C-alpha angles and dihedrals in degrees: 000000000000117000105207128082102193130145109244095239093060102037091128097056100085141021097232129348095219088052089063090042095050088051096053097043095050105037114145115292113260091220096043093148099042134068108270114255123226094268093055089045091054092044093052091048091053092248090138098165093050090046091049092054091049097049094042088059092044092049090070089062109082096218091052097036099099097044091045092053091050092052092043089055089052093047090051091050091051090051092052096251101129097168090056089046091055092044093052097045094047088053089054091047089056089063103080144240095049125203130227087249093058091049089052095050091048092050090050093051093049092049092048092049089051088062093059098043140087116268095262097048089042092057092054093044091048091054089051089051097056091041089058091046092051092045088054093052090049093052093043110023094179097045105124097203092050093049091047094051095044093045093050090052099046095047097047108028121083121249092252090073095038102276117151124184088195092052091042091056092047091054091045092057091050089049089050091060092047104036114008091181092058092045093048094049089052089049097060097081089041093055088051091051094049104031105018138255096293092057091047093051091049089051089047091052090051091052090049092055093053091053128223135267091189123068091204090057093046092050092048095054089044089055092047088057091048092052087054088052090243090140099169090056092046094049091050090061099037095051098061089050089065089071101038118121107264120234131172088256100052100028094103094051094047092047092046091051087070090059096042091051092046091053090052092057089050094046093051092043093212096117111007091167090061088047091055092044090055094046091049089054089050093052090053090055098043119032094151107137090206098056115115093242098040099107094032090056095051090048093050090051089050094055089046090057090050091052087054093051092249097136099163090058089047092052092046093054093046087052090049091054093048092050089059135067096267097142090075086072098070099188091050094044092055095051096039096051094045091051106047 
C-alpha cells in the first residue's frame, strides 16, 4: 500500500501527505489546561457531525467564537471540505491576537488543500502553508509542533513554494536542542539521502534501541522499516503501539498501526487470517472516507478476504469501493483499477 495521496503535478511539494495530515488533525488542543467540552470530546471521537452542531451553536457566543471557528475549520477539513476549512480558519485568524496553535492549524489546512488543488492553486496554498508555519515558529520559538512542521516543509519542499534547506537545517538544529527524538526521526531520510540506505538503517536501529516517547516518531521509524521491507523490525515497533494509551494527539498513529501490522501479515503470507483480523479492527476504529488510508485499507481488507478464499466478501468490498469517489485519489485509483 502506498502512503501518499499527492497529485502527480505537485509530487515534489511535500515529504509525505499523511505527515501533513497527522499534524493538522492532532495539533495541540486549544483547551489543553481545561476539561474538554462536549464538542471537543465529539471531535476527538471522530463524531464530526455532532461536533459541528455543537461548535456552530457556540460560534454565536462571543466568548466561544474563536475556539469554535478553529474547531469548525478542523471538522471541515476532516470532512473533506477544504474551502469551508479555509473560510473558518481565516475568520478565526481575523480575531487577534492569534496563537501559535491557530497558526499551525491554518498552515496544516493550507497544506492539505494544496494536495487537492490544481498546480497553480497548489503553489499559492503551499506558500501560505509555510508562511503560517514560520509565523508559528516566530511566535513560539520553542513550540515543538511548530518546529517539526516548519522543518519538514523547508527541508523537503522546493524553493518555488518557500522551501529552504538552509532554513530547514537551522530549525533542525534548534529542534535538536529542544527535542532530540523529534529531530533524529526527521534526520533518518536525510541520512539516507546524504550517506545511503545502510547508514540510514543503522541510524534507525540506533533510535529503536533507545526507545521512543512519541507514538508518531515510533510509527515513522516503523513505517521506514516497512518501506525497506524489513518487516520483522517494523512489526517490533508497530505491535507495542497497539497497547499505548490513546490521546487526541497520538490517536491516528495508534489506529493506523493496526492497519500497518495487518498488511505486514498479509504481505508475508504467514498468517493472512491474523492480517484480516487486524485490518477489520482498524476499519472499526477509522471509517472516515477522507482519511489518507481509507481506500487503501478497504482494498487491503478485500485482498485479505480473497487470500482466505472468501470471494463473496472480496466482491462486496470491491463493489463498495467502486460505489464511492475513489478516483479522486489518483495513486489509489491507478493501483486499484490495474489490480481488480
